[in-house]
Each structure stands twice: as C-alpha cells, then as structure tokens.
N, C-alpha and C positions, 0 to 999 in steps of 0.2 A: 436529596443527593442527586438523583437522576435529573431532577429539574435544573439543578445548577449546571450539570454537564450539558444538558440540552440547550440552556440559555446561552452558555458560552459558545457552543457550536453554531447556533443560529446567529449570534452576534459576529462570529467570524465571517459569515457570508454577508450579513447586512453591512458590517463595517467596511468590507471591501467595496461594496456597491456605493457606500456613502463617502468613501475616502476622497474622491475627486471633488466633492462639494464641501466637506468639513475640513479637509486638509489634515494637519497633524492632530487637531483636537478630536479626531474620530477615536483616538485611543482612550479618551475619557469614558466612552461607552463601556468597553470591557473593564476599565478600571473601576467604574461604579458597580458593575455587576460582581466583580471579584471581591471588592471590599465589603459589599453587602452580604455576599455569601460567607465571607470570612467571619463577619459578625454573627451570622446564624450558627456557623460551626463553633465559634467561641462560646455561644450560649450553651451548646451541648457539652462543653468541657466538664462541668461538674458531674453530669451523669456518666460521662465516659470514665472519669477518674474513680467513680464509685463502682465500676465494673460493668456498666450497662453497654449493650451492643445494639446499635441501630441497624436495621436491615430493610432493604427494598429488593423486590424480585419481580422480574418480567420475563416470562418464558420467551426464549428465542428459537432454539432448535430442540423441542421436547424429545424427539425421537433419538437424538444424540446425547440427551442429558445436559444440554448447554443452555444456560439462562443468563440474562443480565442481572446478576445477583450481587448487589452492592452491600457492603458491610462496613460499619464505622465502629472500629475499636480504638484502643489507645494509639497503636502504631499508625493506623490509617488517619486518625484525627491529627496527629503531628504532621504527617506529610501533606494532608489537605490544607492545613494552616500555612505551611510553607508555600504551596502552590497558589493559594488565594490571597493571603495577606501580603507576602513578599511580592508575589506576582502582580497584585493590584497596585502596589507602589511603583513597580517597574513600568506598568502601563501609564501611570501618571507621569513618570519620568520621560516616557516616550513622547508624550504630548508636547514637550519642550525640547526634546533632543533632535527629532527629525525636522527637516525643512519641507514645508508643504509643497514647494515648487519641485522638489526632487523625490518626494515620497511616492514609492510604487504602491498602487492600490492593493496589491496582494499582501503587503507587509503586515497590515493589521489583521487580515484574515488568517495568515499563517501563524502569527504569534498567538492569536486568540484560539485558533484550532489546536495549537500545541497545548495551551492551558487546559482545554477541554479533554484532550487525550491523556494528559498527565493525571488529571483528576480521575478520569475513568480507570487508569492503571492502578492508582493507589487505593481506590475504593472497591475494586472488583474482588469478589470472593471466588468467582469462577475463573479458573486458570486460563481457559480459552479466551474469555473476554479480556483478562489481564494481558494476554499475548496480543490481542488486537490493539489495546491501548499502547502497549510496548512498541509495536511496530509503527503505529501512527506517530509516536514521538520521534522515532528514527527518521521517518519520511519528512516530518516537519523540520527536524533538525537539518536534514540534507538540503531542503529547499531554502531554509533561512541562512545557512552558511553560504550557500551558493546564490544568495540574493542578487549580488552583482555578477551576473552570469557572463559578463563581458571580460571579467578578469580570469586569466588562466589559473592563477594561484588560488582564487576562491573556488573554482571548479575542482581543482585537485584536492583541496582540503575537504570540500563537501563529499567528493567521491570516496576519499579515505575514510571519513567518518561513517559514511553509509555502508561501505563494505565491511568494516570491522564490526560495527554494531549489528549489522544484519547477520553476519556469520554467527555472532554470539546469540542473536535472537533465534536462529534456526536450531542451534544447540539447545537452547532453553526449551523450545517447542518439542524437540525430540525427548528431552528429559521429562516434560509434562506427560507425553504419551506413555513413557515407561512407567511413570508413577501411577497414572490412571489404570494401567494394566494390572497393577498390584492392589489398588484401593477400590477400583470400580466407580470412582467419582472424580470430577474435576474441581470439587469444592476444596479451597485451601483450608477452611476451618475444619472440615471433616478429616482432611489429611493430618492436620496438627493434633486433632483429638485422638486419632488412632493411627500413628505413623507406622508404615510397613517396615519390616526389618529384613527384607530379602536383599539379595545381591542386585537384582534388577532395580529395586527401589534406590539402592545406594548409587548405582550408575545414573539413574534419573536425577537424583539430587546433585550429583557431580556435574552433569550437563547443565542443569539450571544455574549452578554456581558459575560455570563458564560464561553463561549469558550475562550474569550479574557483573562479573569481572570486566567483561568487554564494555558494558554500558557505563560502568563507573571508572573506566580508564585505569585499571589496575594492571601491573606488569603481568604478561607481556603485551598488553593492549593499550598502554598509556600514551603512545605517541600521537593518537588521533586528536586528543583534546587540545594541545597547544596549537595545532594547525587550524582547529575550528575557530580560533580567534579572528579569522578573516571575516567572521560575521559582524554585523553592527554591534556596538557595545551593549545596548539593551538586550539583544539576543544572547550575548555572552553572559550577561548578568542573570538572565532568567534560566536559560537552558543549561549553560555550562558552568554555572556556579551554584544557583539556588535549587534547581528542580531536576532536570533530566538526569544529570550524573548521580543524583541521589536514588534513582530508580534501582540501580544495582544494590546499593546499600540497603534500601527498603526490602528487596527480595531476600538478601542474606539475613536480615533481622527477622523477616517473616518465617523463613525456613528453619532458623536456628533451634527453636524449641523442639522440633521434630528430629533433626539430624545432627545435633551438636555432638552426639556420642559416636558418630562415625570415626574410624581411626584416623582419617586424613584431615578431618575438618579443622581442628584447632591449630595443629602445626602448619598445615597448608595455608590457611588464611593468615595466620600471624607472620609466617615467612614472607609471603607475597606482599602483605601490607607493609612490613618493615622495609623491604627492598624498594617498593614504590614510594614510600614516604621519604626515604633518604635520597633516592635518585631524583625525585621531583624537587626537593629542597636544594640539592647541589646545582641542578640545572637552573633553578630560579636565581641563584646567586650570580649567574653568568649572563643574564639577559639585560639588554639595553632598552628594549621596548617594554614599558611598564605594564602593558596589557598582557603581553606574553609572560612577563615575570609573574603576574598574578595567576596566569594559566598553569604554569609549572607549580606554583604554590598550591593551586587547587588539586593538582595530581598528588602532591605531597599530603595534603589534608585528607584526601580520599583514602590514601594508603593508611593514614592514622586511623580513620574510621574502621577500615577492614581489620587492622591490627587489634583494636580494642574489642570489636565484636567477635573476633576470632578466639579470644580468651574463653568465651562461652560460659560465663557465670552471671548470676543476678546483677552483681555490681558492674560487671563489664557491659552488660546490655544497657543498664541505666546510663552509664557514662557515655557509651557510644551514641545513644539516641540524643543525649544532651549536646554532645559535640555536633551531631547532625544539624540540630536546630541552630546552634551557635554559628556553624559554618555558613548556613544559608543566610543568616542575618549579616554577618560581617563581610562575607565575600561579595554578596550582591551590592552592599554599600560601597565597597572598594572599587568594584567594576564601574559603578555609576560615577564615582569620583573621577576615575580615569576618563570616562566620557566627557565629563565637564571640563577637565584639563585639556583634552584633545580639542574640544569645541573652542575653548578660549585661546589656546596657543597655536593650534594647527599641527602639533607634534606630540608624539609619545616617547621620544628618544631621550633617555636620561642625560645624554651629552648636551641636549638643548634645553633641559629643564633645570629648575632650581630657584629658590627664593620666592616661590609663588604664595607662601603663607601671608605675605604682606598685601598681596593683591587679591587673594581668594581666601579670606580667613575662614569662612564657613566650610568650604570644601576641605581646607587643611584640617580644621577641627574634626570634621566627620572622618577624614582619613586617619588621623592620629588615634581617635577612639576605636574605630573599626580595626585598625592594625594592632592596637593594644589587645583587643579581644582575640585576634588571630594569634598573637604571640603569647597568649595566656597570662596577661597582666591583670591583676585584680583592679576593680571589682566587676569586670566584664564577665559575661556568661562563658566566654572562651576559657577563662581561668577556672570557672566552676567545673566545666567539663574536663579540662586537662588534669586538674587535681583528682577528680573522680576516676579518670582513666589510670593515672599512676597508682592510686590507692587500690583499684581493682586488680591491677597486674600482680601485686604482691600480697593480696589478701589471703590467698589460698596457700596453706603450708603443707598440703598433702601431695597427691600425685601430680597436681598442676603447678607445683612450685617452680620447677625448672622452666616450664613454658612461661610462667608469669614473669620470672626475672629476665628472660630473653626479651619479652615484650616491654618490660620496664626500661631496660637499657635502650632499646630501640626508640621508645617514645621519648625518653629524656634527650637522646641525641637529636631526634627529629625536632623536639621543642627548641633546642639551642639553635639549630639551623633556621627554624621558623622565625626566631627573634632576629637573626642576621638578615634574612631577606625582607622582613618587615621593615627593619631600619633602612635597608637599601632603598626600598620603595618610598618611605615617608621622607627621609632626609634628602634623598636625591631629587625628589620632586618639589618639596615645599620649603626646604631650608638651604642656607648658603647664599651665594650671590645670585641675583636675578639675571638669568640668561636670556629668556624670551619674554617680552612684554605681552601680557594677554591683550588680544585685540577686541574680543567681544565676550561679555560675561552675562549669563542669565541667572538671576537669583533663583528662579524656579527649578533650575537643573539640580540644585543642591538640596532641595526640600526632601526628596525621597531618601538620599543617603544620610542626611542629618537625622531623619526620623528613625531609620534603621540603626544608626550608630547609638542613638539614645536608647532605643529598645534593647540593644545589647547590654547597656549598663543597667537598665531597669530589671531585665531578666536575670542579671547576676545576683540580685537580691531576692529572687523568687525561687530559692532552692526547694523549699517545702512544697509549694504548689506544683512545681515541675516533677518532683519525686512522686507526688500523689497521682498526677496525670499519667506518668509512665508506668506506675506500679502494675496495672492489670496486664500489660504485656511482659513486663520484667519477670513477674512471678511464673510465667509459662516456661521459662528456662529451667530444665531439671537439675542443673548443677549450681553449687554455691549456696552460701547462706543469704538471708535477706539483705538486700543492699541498704547501706546507711543513707539517710536523707542527705541530699546535696546541701552544701553550705559553703560560704566563703572562708570560714575559719573553723578548723578542727584542732587547733593547737599547733605546736611545732612538731611536725611529723616528717617521716622520710620523704613522702611526695612533695611537701613544701620545700624541704632542703634541696631536693632534686630540681624543683622549679627555679629556685633562686640560683643554683649553679648553672642552669640552662640560660637564665637571663644574662649572667655574667659571661658565660662562654659565647653566647650568641652575640653580645655586644663586642667582645674581643674579636670574634670572627669577622664582624662587620668592619671594625676599625682596621683589621689586617687585610681583608680581601674585598669588602663590600663597596669600596670607593673606586674600584677599577672601572675604567671606561673602555676597555678593549672589547671589540665585538666577539660574540661567541663563535667558536670554531668546532667543527665536527658535529655530525648529526647523531641523534640517538641511535645506538646500535640496534635496538629493536625496530626503529623506523627504517634503518638501512636494510635490515632483513626483510621487512615488509615490502619495500620497493623492489628489492632483488627478487622476491618471490613473485610479485606481480609481473615483473619483466619476464621471468621464466615462464609464468603462466601464459603471457601473451605470445612468447616465442613458441611454446608448445602448441598453442592454438593455431598459430600460423603453419607450423609443420604438419600437424594432423590434418588441417583443412586442405593444405596443398596436396596431400596424398589421398584423402578420401573424397573431397568435393571436386571431382574431375569435371563436372559440368555435364555428365552423361546421365540424363534422367532414367533411361532404361537400366543402367548399371546400379543406380541408387535404389530403384524399386526392386530389382532382382536381389540386391543385398538384403533388403528388409525381408523379402519373401523367403529367402534361404534361411535367415535367422529364425523366422516363424516355423518353418518346416523342421529345422534341426533341433530347436530347443523345446518349445511346448508341444510341437507336433509329434515328436518321437514318444514323449511321455503319454500323450493322448491315445496314440494307436495301441499302446500296451493295455489300455483300460477299456477301450471301446468294445461294445458287443451288442448285438440285436436281441433285446429281450422280448418277452411275449407282448409287452405293452407298446412296442414300437411298430407302427404301420408305415410301410413304404409309400403308399399312396391311398387316396380316398376314392378316386374315380379315374376312369380311363382318360378323361380330359386332361388330368394332370400329367399323365404319361405323355400325351401328345404335346403339351406345352413344353415339357422337359426335353422332348426330342427336338422340337423347333429350336430351343435355346442351345442345345448341344451342337446341332448342325450349323447354326449361325456362328457360334463361337469358333468352330473348327474352320469354317470358310474365312472368317475374319483373319485368321492367322496365316492363310495361304494367298492372300491377295496383295498385289502391289499398288492398286489404286486407292487413293485416300478416300474419295467419295464412296466407293464401294465398301471400304472398311467401316466408314462411319455409319453407313446404312445398316450393315450387318450388326454392328454394336447396338444400334437402336432396336433392331429386331430382338436382340437378347433382352433389352430392357422391357420391350412390350411383352415379351414372353413371361418375364417375371411378374408384370402387371396382371397377366392372365392367370398365373398361379395364385396371386393374391385374391383375384376375383373368385376363382373356383374354390378357394379355401374359406370364403365367406368374409372377406375384408374389403368392402367396396371403397372405403376411404383410402386405404393404402393403394388399391388398384388405380383409383382416379388420380391420386397424387403421383404415382409412378408414371402413368401415361402422360400427364401434363409435364412432368419433369423431363421425361425422355423427349418429348416434343420440343421443349425449350432447349434442351441440350443439342438436339439435332439441328435446330435453327441456328444456334450459336456456332456450332461446328461448320455448318455450310457457309455462314458469313465469313468465318476465319479462313476457310478453304480457298477463298478467292485470292488470297495473298500467299498461298503455298503452292509448291509444285504439284502437278497432277498425280505423280507417282511417288511413293516413299523412296524408291531407288530405281535407277535406270538399268541396273545390273540384275541378273537372275537372282531369285531368292536363294539365300544360303540355307544350309541345313541347320544353322543355329536356331532358326525359327522354331524347329521342332523341340529343341531344348527349352525354349521359352514357353512353348505350349505345354510341355511336360511339367515345368515348374508351376504354371498356372493351374494345371490339373491337380498337382499335389497340394497346393494351397487350398483349392476348393475341397479336396478330400479332408484336409485338416479342419476346415471350417465345419464341414458336415459332422466329422467325428466329435468336435467340441460341442456341437448342438446335442448330439445323442448322449454324450457323457453328462452334460448338464441336466438333460431331462431325466436321466436315470439316477442322478445323484440327489434329487429333491428329497428333503427330509421333513419339510413343513408344508402346511396347506398353502397352495398358491394364492398370493395376494390378489391376483386378478379375479378370483372368484367373488371377492367382495366389491369389485368395481361396479357390478350391476346395481348394487344398492347405493354405494357412495357416489356414483355418477349423478344420481338425482338428489340425494340428501345433502351432498357436499357441494356439488357444482350446479345443481338445478337443471341438468340436461340429460337427454336420453342417448346421445352419441358419445359412447365411452371414449373413443379416440380423441375427439375434440375436447371433452372435459379434462382428459388427462393432460393435453397440451396446454390448455389455458388456465387450468385450476391446480391440478395435482403437481405438475412439474413446470410451473410457470417460469421459474428461474431458468431452467434449461432452455425453454423456448425463447426467453429473452436473450440468453447468450447466443443462441443459434441465429436469431435475426440480426444480432449485432455483427456476427460473422458475415452474414449476407451483405449488410451495409458496408462493412470494411472491404469485402470483395468487389462490390460495385464501385466504390470509391477508388480502389486500386486499379481496376480496369480502366476507368475513366481517366485516371492520372496518366497511365501508360500511353493512352491514345492522344489525349488532349494537351499534355505538356509537350509542346512542340513549337519551335519558332515559327511565327506566321510568315507565310510567303504569298506570292500572287495567287489569286484564285481561292484563297482560304476562306474568304467570306462567302456567305450564302446569298447569291444573287437570285432573287425571286423571279423565275421565268414567268412568262405569260401562261396562265393555266391552260394546259392542253395544247399549247402551241397554236400557230395560225391555221385556221381552217379545220381544226379537229375538235370534235365534241368529246368530253371526258366525263367519267362518272365520279371523279374525285377532284377536289378543288386544287390540290397541289400535285397533280399527277405529272408524270414525265412529259417534258415538252418535246423530247425526241420521239418521233413516232416509232423508231426502231426499237426503243426500249419499252414502249407502252404495250400493255395487254388489256384490251377493252373487256375481255371476259373476266380476267382477274380483278379489274377495277370494279366491274359490276358486282361480282360475288363479294368483294370486300365491302362495298357499300351496303349490301344486304346483310352480311354476316357481322360486321363490326358492332352495330347497335345490339344485335341479338347476343353476341358474346359478352358485351358489357353488362347487359341485363342479367345474363347467366352468372356473371362474376358477382354482381350484387346479391343475386339469389343465393348463391353458395355461401356468401358471407353471412347473410341473414339467417339461414336455416342450419348453419354448421353445428349449432349446439344440440340439435335434435335429429338431424338427418345428415347424410354424407355431405361434407363441405367444410367450410371454415375459411378463415382469413388467408391461409396459405394457398389453398386450392383456388379461392376466388381471385387472389392476386395473380396466380399463374395463368388463369383464363384471361384476365385483362392484359397480362403481358404478352400472351400469344396473339391477342387481338391487335395490339400495337405492332408486333412483329409483322403480322399480315398487312397492316396498313403501310408499313415501310416497304415490304416486298412489292406491293402493288403500285406505289407512287414515289418511292424514293425518299430522300431525307427531307425534301420540302413538304411532302404529304405528312410525314411524321411530325414535323414542326407544326403543321396546321392542326394535327390532332391534339398535340400536347404542347401548347406554346409557352412553356415555362420550364425552369430549371428542375431537373430530376432531384437535385439535392434538397429542394423544398419538400418534396414528398417524403424523402428519406428522413429528413430532420423532423417533420411533423409526425410521421409514423413512430419514430423512436421516442419522441417526447410523449406522445399519447400512450404508448405501451408502458413506459416507465411510470407515468402518473397513474395509470389504471392499476398498477401493481402496488404502489405505495400509499395511495389515497385512503384505503381503509384504516390505516394507522391513525389518521387524523380524527376519526370518529370512534376510536377505541377498538378497532378490529385488528386482525392479523394482516401481515403483508401478503398481498395476493388474494385475500378473502373475497368471495363473490356474494352478491346479494340479488334476490329475485324481487322485482317490482311488478305487481299485478294490478290491472285496472280493467274496467269495462267501459268501452268507448261507444258512443252512438254510431249506429250503422256498421261498425266494425265488429263489435262484440268484445269478447274477453281477449286481452292482450297481456302477454307476459314478457318482461324484459329482464335479462340477466346482465349484471354489470360487467361481466367479462367480455361482453360483446365489444366494449370499447377497446379492450386489449386486442381482440381479433381485428378490429378496424385498424389499429396501429400496425399489426402484422400485414394486413392487406395493403396499406399504403407503402410499407417498406418493400414488399415484393414488387408492387407496381413500379416504384421508383427504381429498384434494382434492375428490373427488366427494361425500363426506359433507358437507364444508363448503359446496359449491355447492348441494346439495339443501336442507340446513338453512337456508342464507342466503336463496336465491332462492325456495325453496318455503315452509318453515315460517316463516322470518323475514318474508317478505312477507305470509303469512297473518296473522301476529301484528300487523304494521303495519296491515293492513286492519281488524282488530278494534280497534286503538287509535284509528284515525281515527273510528270511530263510537261509541267508549265515552267516558263522561265522564272528565275528567282530575282525579284527586285529588292529594293532596300527593306530592311527589317521594319515591321510595323506599318506597312503600307495598306493593310487591309484588316478587317476584323475576323476573329476566329469563329469556328462553328458554334452556334448556340447549343449548349449542352451543359455539362458540369462546369462551373466557373473555377477551374483549377489553374493556379498561377505557376509559371515555370520558375 
C-alpha cells in the first residue's frame, strides 16, 4: 500500500520532468501504475470481503504517537479502487485529451500527486496522516483548478475552493484534537473500537463532520464545486466527480459506526443531504453549459449520499457505499464524454449542441448508459444503489420510521429531478437536429468513458459480490437489522413503485421545463453570502490595518511589549518568588558583566548619536557573551561575539546612508517611558525564567544529553549535536529564514533601474604610482589605508583557516557550521572594508546565490538521505577508519549538514556585505551621477535579482 503511494508520488515528479519530451503520452506512466495497483487491490478483494484487514506501519513521530499507519478494510478497499481503477482510466483519457504543444509540464505532476494524496487519505488509519492527505488534496485541487492562472475566473474559482475546503479542514483537525484528548490515540480503528461518549468527543465528531461536509460540497458549502469546473475536464472527472469530493463521504462513513447514536447525527445529515440534493438538481435543470450541469448534478448526488448514510442503519450503509461506487463510475464517464464533445465541437453550450449521436455514436452510447445509471434505470449499478437506498429508508418501523419516510420522500423527489436533468443532458447534446458539426474526433477519447459505462452495467449484475465486499464495514453500524443482499429484482415493492413514478415524473419535468434554452439567472444564495462575507472580511482588514499599522515601528514594538507586560506579566509576578534553590550569581565576574550591560543599556537610551547608540548596543551584546562564558557555555559565547560583530558591521554599513543623529531636537522625556517599558519587559522575562525553573516536576531531559550526545549523535559537543541531530528540523528552518533574509535584503538593494556608473569599472589596482597589499584595493589614495590592507592580507587567510577549523571540530569542540560561517563572513567584511567592492569581488568572484542554493540543497539532502537506506530522517552515522600517517579518523555524517549550514551563512554574509556595503556604495554614486538612458550599463555583480 505504501509502495503504491510512493510510486505515484515519485511518478508525479518524474512525469513533470519527462513531460516536455513525452508530451501528452507522459500520462500513460501514472495510468499504468494506477491500473497495476488497482489489479493488486482487486486481488485482495476476497480477503477483504472475508473480514481480513491488511496493515502497514512506519513510525513517523513516535514521541507524539503519530505513525504512517495504513489500513485496508472494506471501506478503504472501495475508495482505493475508485482512486486507482477510475483514476487509471482518467489518466489514459488524459493522454488523448491534452495537446502536447500546450500541455504544461506541471499538469501530470499535479494530477499524479493528487492521486497519491487521495490514496494516502483513504488508507490512513492515523488521523494526523489522514489530515495530511486531506490537505494535500486541497492544495492539488487549488493548483489544478487554477491551472490556467492567466484567467481571472479560474483564479477566483481556485481561491473559493481553497478557502472553503481549508476552513473545513481546520475544523476537522480541531475535531481530531478533541477526539484524541478523550481517546488518547490518533488511530481511527481504535476510536471505532471504543468510541468515547463525552460531550468533548461529540463536539470533536461534529467538527470532523463539518470538514466532511465542506469537502463534499454539502449545504452550506456546495457553491465551490460548480465553480471548480474551470479546471480541465479530466481534472473535473477525477477530483470533482470520482475522488476528492468522495473524501467527505468516506469520512462520514468511517465515523458513523462510532457516532451514529449522537442526537444530531441522523436528522442533521438527512436534512442537509435532502436540501443539497434538491438544490443541486433544480440548479442543474437551469444550466446551459453541460459541464456545469453535471457539476450541479454532482452536488445533488453527493446530497443523496449524505442522506442515505445519515439514516444510520446496516441497509443504509450498504446502499450508500453502493451509490458511492456507482457515482464514481457514471459521473467520471459523463465528464469524459463532455470533454470529447468539447474537443470535437469547441463548445459545451446546449444552445449550440444537438444531433451528435449520428456523428459520435460511441460517445453518445457511453453517455446514454452512464446517464441511465445516474437516473437509476436498470440494469445499471445506479439502479441497484437507488433501490437499496429507498428500501433502507422505510425498512425500520420503530423509532427511525419518521426519519426514514422523510428520507424516502426526499430520495424519491431527488430521483425524479435526476431523471429530468439526465434527459436534459443526453437529449440536448446527442439528439434532435445537428447544430454544430464536429470538427475533429479522436476515437481514443471515448475508450475510457465506454469502459466505465460498460462497467456500470456489469456491476449492476454483481449484487451478491458487492454485498459481500461491503459487509465487513456495514456490520460495524450498531443500528438496524442485517442488510439484504443487493439485487436488481426484489419483486414489486414500494421502492420499485417509487422508482417508476420518479421515472415518469422526471420525464414529465423534462418535457415541461428541460428544453428551455434561457440562460440561468441569479447566483446561489449561499454563494452570494460567501462573496459578501469575503468582501466584508477584506473591508474589515483594510479598516483594522489602517488604524493599527501606522508605519511606526516603535509604536508597534511598544504595543507588543505592553501586551506582554499586562497579560502574562501580571500573572507571573503574582507567582514569582526566590526559593532556596535560586542563586542570583555564581561569581563576582557575573556581577561585573551585568553592571556593564546595565550601564551600556542606560547610556544607549540617552544618546542622540546613531553610531554611539549602535556601539553601546553592541557592548550589551558582548556583555551577554561574557555572561555565557562565565557560566560555562563557550559555544554560546563564541556565537554571541561573532553575531554581535556581524550585527555591528552591518549597522555601520547602513549608517552611512542615515543621518548622524536620531533627532536634531533635544531628547524628550518620553525616552524614559520607553526605558521603563524595556525594564519591565526584562523583569517579566526574568520572572518567567524563575517561575519555569521552580515549576519543574520531572527530571530535566538535559541530564541525559551527556549520554545521548555520543550514543545518538556520535559527538562530545552537546550544543552542536543538539543543533544538527536532535533538533535538525529546527535548524533547517532557521537557516531557511537566514536564506530568505539574505535574499530579501539583496532584492531591496539590487532591484533598481540601472543608471550611469552602475557597472563595476575595474580600476588599475592601487592606482598609478602606489603599491598595495590587495589586488582590488581602492584606487583613490584618500580612501586607501595601507595598514588596514596589510592586516587584512595577513588576517584573511588565518580567519578562513579558522572558519574551516571551527567547521571540522564542531561536533566535539566549540564550533560548528554556524560559527565557522560567521568567521568567514567577518573575514569577507574585513576584505570589503579594506579594499571596497572591487576587492570583495576579487575575493569571491561569483554569485552569493550559488552558495545559498548549494548549502540549502546539501542540508536538505543530508537530512533525508538516511531514509533511502532504511534509516530515520536526520539520522547520523559514524564512519571510522585508520589511515596511513594520519591514524584513526572518525567521520560523522552530520558533518555534511554542518557544511550546508556553513555555506548558507557564508552566502548570507556575502549577500549582506555586497548589498549593504557595495550596493549602498553604488547607490551613492548613482545619486550624484547623471542619469542616461535605461540599460546603458551593467549592474553590480551580486545576487542576480530581476526588477
């Protein structure tokens, strides 16, 4: 099972890469994989029908109790066959639907990725993994609906689908958390085996049902599905007919055995289902676009599924799952027929269609058979399910009788309307006078819909095997007697009479109303409400932003600090106290360092000069580094010193473009209020630390770090092992932020219209008659500093060697990739200060983005590669060898992650120095130079960022 998901995911990436070479036939790769997997799942059918459950488990987050736990029971088998068998035929259809010349390479990747995500969703027993699959299908749906991103209507439809289904997904995730708080497990099987009966669990189930309703387009969320028809027809056939919209139905069917007895379950689902069924059917009768007609029909059919499942008995569960399979077969076939018609005629408008049966007999035959199944005409599987649904509605004569008859009437009326819009689609498209002559026809386009239409007929005669396959899940429902086996003929019964009346009423409705060719008017009231709420939300955001985001950074920071002091701060101060185990200091040196920090901080608040303030802030930072060192943390002290140095260099570089003083007026008394606020925030931080230390109830995990640092990470430096082994994901996220910051700074500086003098004209090194210590030193003798040049020439190689040393020894001694990168970055900054931008270019004559990209790629690969050899993500390995002349050598694989971090930090520093140093130099020259025509010169070598 996991192998199938993995193969589909890999094929999504490979298919996108091969799309430009293979063209539309690239879809045959996922088609072959899907159909082969469907064959394997089909072989498991007899075992599943006998009650066997196939399971696979891979630990993902053991500490949180989360695992990739796949489970194949009867319900999962049914949905997997829909995803793989129907999906495989849709992939075959795609190979002849798309035009190789216009096919976007991402299309096959997105569609195959969706198939993998949907399969992961239906097979997952762990509710967190299920949520991952759920949200992935939402993302893929958004990307596929908005595939033509140049179209405003496509973008709006994709955004609506994303917002509605994401809100439902968040509600579902909240419900999962509530359920887990009552069961102590994320396992769906465990929850069904022992369902909680608490109010919290009921709320959790309700929120999960909200997520299911949004995914399956049930009122009040039904309006997103017709808009999603902006997607290409194969996407609509797969996502919005066969698979994704079934995810909500799947979740309801999975949860029903545990929560069907909740007071709101039956009446709530039946009511919403009937409203959705009738609303969708009525709106389908008014559509002129045959694809949108089928979309509203899909909404109606999904309402039917929820209505039937909402009855909550054995017979209703069996009927609902049968209808689910039937709907996937006939609706996918109908959507593919629409695609064939659209390709042949260039239109989907009923006013421009008709009489195509004579020109497209196979497509017409497939449409008639599939539409007959949708309308519940025997011997198709649609009739099998519809009859079972009507029979299940009136089977109970006890306390569920009233609910059953309400459902029965609703299903019967919905069946009549289904007949009407089925006739509107078939007759309006394929019969009558020929309006539009087909221009191009591909017989391959009708292969998949013909196969599915025939499958619908064959499955109609497979009542007993279907009943046996569904029985293991059906018997989990606690209400109702054993469901009778599905069959095409049960004699003359009330459901059969109701079906015949529905056929007659539906035909009459079509003859009376279905031939109208007037365009639909008026939007769905729920859709109008959605758009009104979105406009209100946008307006509220504008109003709030205009009042809160004033552009004053001090005001924003002060607001945040006041909130910290007022809310958690007041609560902390009531609990803080100095116990016997709290020491104020360990040595006199710490008191001295604290005194230096306090004096520098106070002086920083009283100065008007920017440079003086920056220097005092750096003194505070160096004082903190001294405290780290006195407390026995050399790694932290070294990192703090280097970070403060880098910070000071960057501030000084920026200072060149800022006024000398913060203000030319005398300092106001308000600065003391800011100082008081800062002191209060510091006090709150200290109080929080004291309260946290005094509130410990368990043994500190850090006590085990001494052992785990070596046994787990094969290193003696606990800090470095923690960064690159224990919390490698955090470190990867942090360096990603550094990369983003460097790119942002470079963009702000380099995205500028080129003007005269913007190119780097290489001066004669040292200028005429002057000897220099550096090759790219300042040509202007007034800017040059021979002493600084000489010291730079001496120090630069030493600092680079020190950088590599810190990188190499970081796993056992103070150092690591971050520290080594900072040392190298400071060395580059010194090179710039000594010789200017030409000397910096001489030192590193390539784009900083290459370092950033290589570092991130190496870091990511070093985290994920252990999975390829059966290890865990981020797992480290120790390689030991004895080399001649060198002796024993030990290499830990996390060194490669450290090298990635080292490259990222060097690249970021290079970006900062080039942007804030050389870039600002260049802008200064541009400000005083005349401005010729655009594009007369080349821009500064640095990050290649386009305007």
